[in-house]
N, C-alpha and C positions, 0 to 999 in steps of 0.2 A: 358787673366789675371783671368780666372777659375769663372767667372759669377760675381767678381769685379769688381767694375769700381773707386774707389775710394782710397786715401791712408788709410782712416781714418777705411776701411774695415776690411786693413790688422793689423793697430793698434788694434784691435777688438780682431781679430783673437790670435795677438801674446799675448793681456792680457788673451784671455783664456788658452792660451797654458803655457803659463808661472803659473798663478793660479793653473792648473791642476800638473803642476810640483812641484807645492811648497813643501815643508815638510810642512804638516799640524802641527806638534808638535812646530812651529816655529809662527804659527801664533796663532789667536783667538781659544779660546776654550769656550767663552761664558757662560766662570762659574757663570758668575753672575746670570745668567737665569735660572731658574728652568727646573731640567732636562728633562721635559717632554716640555716643549716648547722652547730648541735649536732649532734654524736651523742648518743645515749640516756645518761644518766648511768650506765647500767649495761653501756657499750658493751664495759668488759674482759669480760664473761661471754663475750659472741661470740669475741673473739680470742682469752682460754683456752681456751675448747673449743674451736676451731678446731686451737689448737696440740695438743691432745691427742688430736683425730681425727686428725690427720696424722702421729701417733706409731703409732697404731692401725693406719692403711691400711699404715704402711711394716713394721709386725709380719708382716701379713698375709703381703705381698709377701716378706721374707726367709722367711717360713716357707716360701710356696710355690718357693722357690728353694735350697732347703735341700741340696739338693745339688747346686748347681751350686760351683766352685771361688769362695772368695769374690772373688778376681779381675774374676770376670764379675759375682758380682750388686755387689760396688761398682759396676763398669761402667755394668751396667743402671740402678742407682739414682741414678747420677748422669747417665746424659746423658736419662734422664726424671724430673728433681730436682724439678719442680714436681709441685703434688697434681693439676692438670688432668692432667697427662702421666700422670702415676700410673694414677689413675680412671679412664683410656679408654685409652689406647695400651700403657700396661705390662699394665694388668689384662688386655686384650685378648689381647694375646701369652700370658701365662702362663694363663691361663683362658678363652679364646674370649669373654669377655663382658664388660662393664664394671662397675662399683661400681653404679652406677645400677640395669640391667638384674638387676642380683644382687637387689637390694631387693628391686625390681617382682616378682621371681619367688618370694620367703619371702616376699611378702606387705604388702610396709611402702613400695608407689609413694608415702603420704605421708610418709614420713621423706627418700624420695627428694627430691621436690620442696622439703621444708624445709631438708636441707643444699646442694641448689643453690642455693636463694634465699641461704642463710647464705652460699656460698662468694661468690657475684657481688656479695654487698653488701660483704662484707670485703675484695673487691680493690677494690672503690668507695673504701671509707676507705679503703685503703692508697694509692692514688691520686688524694688530693686531695678525697674529697669523704666527707668525715666524717659527714656525715648520714645514710648508708646504714645502718649500724648505730641504728638507730632502735628505739625503746621498742616496734615492733609486732612484730620480727625478734624482740629479743629475751625476750619474752615468750613468742612462741610456741616458741622453744629451750629455754625452762626448762619450758614448761609436757609438752614432748614427750621429754626428758632419758630418762625409763625406757623410754618406747616405741624409743629411739632407740638406747639400752642393747640393748634386747631383738632391734632391727633388728641389731646388730652381732654379737654372738652366733648368729643365724643365718644370716647371711653367711660368717661364720668358721666354722661348722661344717659349712656348703656346701662352703667351698673346702678346710677341713681334710680331709673325707672325701673330695673329688674328687683332692688330691694323690697321685700315683705317684710312687714313685722313679724317678728318672732310671738309674739303673745298679743293677739288680738282684745281689745277692750269689753 
């Protein structure tokens, strides 16, 4: 299934594809927002992709914690509830690395940089700077989707192979 395991993964990908193919002249132009503050007319691509990305990261973390009691897994996911904390601190607890370092380790430093940029600019968008999701970022994201997917599979395989059950039968 190409590294995807749930139906909603395909829905996310379909939304991204349909949004990219959409005629931008038929969509919002954000003309009610001052010209220097408008997001890309395709900003939704960055938002949808980031939601998709967050679900995959949670799936990876859950797989690493599969032998822990659900109450412990739930507590850790709640304690490290933001994606930033999960990619850094929780990831480090589970794998002695970060997601970014793992991407670099498997040869995808460029994707790590793109994802960091997307995370930062999506956060800016969410906190009062809509123009942060600009055309350059969205174009870079779409141009890198195949490579990002390959990087996800490489990191998932790296970590899935490294997970050792906590309790041996």
